[in-house]
PAROVEX-550286 format. One record per atom (N, C-alpha, C): residue number from 0; atom name; x, z, y. Coordinates in Angstrom, 1 decimal. Each point is the difference from the previous one (the first is absolute). Layout:
# residues N
[NUM, 'CA', [X, Z, Y]]
...
This chain:
# residues 41
[0, 'N', [18.5, -5.2, 5.1]]
[0, 'CA', [-0.4, -1.6, 0.5]]
[0, 'C', [1.1, -0.8, 0.2]]
[1, 'N', [1.0, 0.6, 0.6]]
[1, 'CA', [1.2, -0.4, 0.1]]
[1, 'C', [0.2, -1.1, 1.4]]
[2, 'N', [0.8, -0.9, -0.2]]
[2, 'CA', [0.0, -1.0, 1.4]]
[2, 'C', [-0.1, -1.7, -0.8]]
[3, 'N', [0.0, 0.2, -1.3]]
[3, 'CA', [0.5, -1.5, -0.4]]
[3, 'C', [-1.9, -0.9, 0.5]]
[4, 'N', [0.2, -1.5, -0.4]]
[4, 'CA', [-1.2, -0.6, 0.3]]
[4, 'C', [-1.3, 0.3, -0.2]]
[5, 'N', [0.1, 0.8, -1.5]]
[5, 'CA', [-1.6, 0.4, -0.7]]
[5, 'C', [-0.2, 1.1, 0.7]]
[6, 'N', [0.2, 1.0, 0.8]]
[6, 'CA', [0.1, 0.5, 0.7]]
[6, 'C', [-1.5, 0.0, 1.1]]
[7, 'N', [0.3, -1.2, 0.8]]
[7, 'CA', [-1.2, -0.3, 0.9]]
[7, 'C', [-1.2, -0.1, -0.8]]
[8, 'N', [-0.2, -0.9, -1.3]]
[8, 'CA', [-1.4, -0.4, -0.6]]
[8, 'C', [-0.2, 1.3, -0.5]]
[9, 'N', [1.3, 1.0, -0.7]]
[9, 'CA', [-0.8, 1.2, -0.2]]
[9, 'C', [-0.7, 0.7, 0.9]]
[10, 'N', [0.2, 0.1, 1.2]]
[10, 'CA', [-0.5, 0.8, 1.1]]
[10, 'C', [-1.2, -0.8, 0.6]]
[11, 'N', [0.1, -1.5, 0.1]]
[11, 'CA', [-1.4, -0.3, 0.0]]
[11, 'C', [-1.0, 0.0, -0.8]]
[12, 'N', [0.1, 0.0, -1.2]]
[12, 'CA', [-0.7, 0.3, -0.9]]
[12, 'C', [-0.6, 1.6, 0.1]]
[13, 'N', [1.2, 0.9, 0.3]]
[13, 'CA', [-0.7, 1.1, -0.1]]
[13, 'C', [-0.9, 0.2, 1.2]]
[14, 'N', [0.1, -0.4, 1.2]]
[14, 'CA', [-0.4, -0.1, 1.4]]
[14, 'C', [-1.3, -0.7, -0.2]]
[15, 'N', [-0.3, -0.7, -0.5]]
[15, 'CA', [-1.4, -0.6, -0.3]]
[15, 'C', [-0.8, 0.6, -1.2]]
[16, 'N', [0.3, 1.0, -0.6]]
[16, 'CA', [-0.6, 0.7, -1.3]]
[16, 'C', [-1.1, 0.6, 1.0]]
[17, 'N', [-1.3, -0.1, -1.1]]
[17, 'CA', [-1.2, 0.7, 0.5]]
[17, 'C', [0.2, 1.5, -0.2]]
[18, 'N', [-1.0, 1.1, 1.0]]
[18, 'CA', [0.0, 1.3, -0.2]]
[18, 'C', [-0.5, 0.6, -1.5]]
[19, 'N', [-0.1, -0.8, -0.9]]
[19, 'CA', [-0.1, 0.1, -1.1]]
[19, 'C', [0.8, 0.7, -0.6]]
[20, 'N', [1.0, -0.3, 0.2]]
[20, 'CA', [1.5, 0.1, -0.3]]
[20, 'C', [0.5, 1.2, 0.6]]
[21, 'N', [-0.3, 0.5, 0.4]]
[21, 'CA', [0.4, 1.1, 0.8]]
[21, 'C', [-0.6, 1.6, -0.5]]
[22, 'N', [0.7, 1.1, 0.4]]
[22, 'CA', [1.3, 0.1, 0.5]]
[22, 'C', [1.0, -0.9, -1.4]]
[23, 'N', [1.5, -0.3, 0.9]]
[23, 'CA', [0.8, -0.3, -0.8]]
[23, 'C', [1.3, 0.5, 0.0]]
[24, 'N', [0.6, 0.4, -1.1]]
[24, 'CA', [1.4, 0.4, -0.2]]
[24, 'C', [0.9, -0.7, -0.5]]
[25, 'N', [1.1, 0.3, 0.9]]
[25, 'CA', [1.3, -0.6, 0.0]]
[25, 'C', [0.8, 0.9, -0.6]]
[26, 'N', [1.1, -0.9, -0.7]]
[26, 'CA', [1.3, 1.0, -0.2]]
[26, 'C', [1.3, -0.5, 0.2]]
[27, 'N', [0.6, 0.4, 0.8]]
[27, 'CA', [1.1, -0.4, 0.6]]
[27, 'C', [1.4, 0.8, -0.1]]
[28, 'N', [0.8, -0.2, -0.2]]
[28, 'CA', [1.4, 0.8, 0.0]]
[28, 'C', [0.4, 0.4, 1.2]]
[29, 'N', [0.5, 1.5, -0.1]]
[29, 'CA', [0.1, 0.6, 1.5]]
[29, 'C', [1.1, -1.0, 0.4]]
[30, 'N', [0.8, -0.9, -0.3]]
[30, 'CA', [0.9, -0.6, 0.5]]
[30, 'C', [-0.4, -1.2, 0.8]]
[31, 'N', [-1.1, -0.5, -0.5]]
[31, 'CA', [-0.9, -1.6, 0.3]]
[31, 'C', [-0.5, 0.7, 1.4]]
[32, 'N', [0.7, -0.1, 1.1]]
[32, 'CA', [-0.6, 0.3, 1.1]]
[32, 'C', [-0.7, -1.3, 0.9]]
[33, 'N', [0.3, -1.0, -0.5]]
[33, 'CA', [-0.6, -1.5, 0.4]]
[33, 'C', [-1.6, 0.3, -0.7]]
[34, 'N', [-0.3, 0.2, -1.3]]
[34, 'CA', [-1.2, -0.4, -0.6]]
[34, 'C', [-0.9, 0.8, 0.3]]
[35, 'N', [1.0, 1.5, 0.6]]
[35, 'CA', [-1.2, 1.0, 0.7]]
[35, 'C', [-0.4, -0.2, 1.2]]
[36, 'N', [0.9, -0.7, 1.2]]
[36, 'CA', [-0.6, -0.5, 0.9]]
[36, 'C', [-1.1, -0.9, 0.1]]
[37, 'N', [0.5, -1.1, -1.0]]
[37, 'CA', [-1.1, -1.0, -0.5]]
[37, 'C', [-1.6, 0.6, -0.3]]
[38, 'N', [0.5, 0.8, -0.8]]
[38, 'CA', [-1.7, 0.3, -0.4]]
[38, 'C', [-0.9, 0.6, 1.0]]
[39, 'N', [1.0, 0.7, 0.5]]
[39, 'CA', [-1.0, 1.1, 1.3]]
[39, 'C', [-0.1, -1.2, 1.1]]
[40, 'N', [0.2, -1.0, 0.0]]
[40, 'CA', [-0.5, -1.1, 1.3]]
[40, 'C', [-1.7, -0.2, -0.3]]
């Protein structure tokens, strides 16, 4: 997800998705700790 300006927009879109789109699967690099934390929130 990164730390750029589009990250917050993407997180808002994901937060508001209907349960029809669950479960979700995210692919994150082992070294990308920031994105892992943001997706878990």
